[in-house]
N, C-alpha and C positions, 0 to 999 in steps of 0.2 A: 697425649692430649694436646690439641692445637691451641694456639693463643686465643683467648676469649675475644679479643678485638677483631681478629680475622673472621671468627664465626659470626659475630654481631654485624660486621660489615657485609657479609654475605646475606644475612637475614634482611638487612636493610635493602640490599639490591633486589632480593626476591619480592619484598613489599612494594618497592617502587615499580618493578616490572609489572606486577599485577595491577597497580594503580593506573599506570599510563598505557596499558595494553590496548584499550579501545581507541585512544587518541592516535597512537602510533600506527595501528592497523588502518585507520581511516586516512591518515596522511599518506601512508605507503600506497594504498589503493588509488588515491587521487594522483600520485606521482606516476604510477604505472598506466593509468588510463589515458590512452592517446586521443580520445575524443574531447578531453578537457583542454582549453586553451593553454598555450605554453606559459603565459604569464602566471596563471593560477597554479600550474604545476611547479613553477619556480618558487612561488610564494610558499607552497606546501613543503618544498625542500628546505627553505629557510626556517619554517616553523618546526620542522622535524629536527633540525640542527639545534634549535633553542631548547628542546627538551633535555632534561638531565641525562648525562651519560649513563649513570647507573640504572636508568629506567629501561635500558636495553636488555633483552633476554640473554644475549650472548655473553654478558659480563658476569653472569651467575656461574659460580664454580661448584661442581658436584663435590660434596663433602660427606664423610661418614656421619650417620645420625648419632652414633654413640660417642665417638671420639673427636670428630671434626677433622679427621685426617683428609688432606686435599688430594692425595694421590692413591692410585690402586683401588678405585671404587667399582663396585658392581651396581649398575643402575637398577637392576631388578630388585635387589635387596636393600639398596641405599646404605650399604655397609662397605667398609674397607676390607681388603683381602685378609688382613690380620684378624679383625673381629669376626669376619665370616668363618674363618678357620677355627677360632676359639669356640664360637657358638655351635658350630657343626660338630666339633669334637665332644662338646658337652651334651649334645643331643637336643639342643633348644631350637633347631630349625627343622620343621617337619619334612620328612622325606629325604633329607640330606644325610648321607653316610660317608664317613671318611674311608677312602679306598685304601686297600692294602693288598699286595700280592707277593 
């Protein structure tokens, strides 16, 4: 089990990313738009830099939903490789069978 503080920090980042998504997208669109005057684009860069760092989507780390393990995660299942194997062996994931030969 991962540290509770690390899990909560990641949840906070997810919340902030969702909260600031519209603002970040608007500022980024303004920065990329070449028809906008250079001064306004520069102001948009400064405003983007003022936003909280943790509101950026790239700072969110994929973690296992059950254990909070930060490494070895399958995006499709939102589980770590360890829990995926345990649940598959127990038959709790529909359609997944442990292979043997």
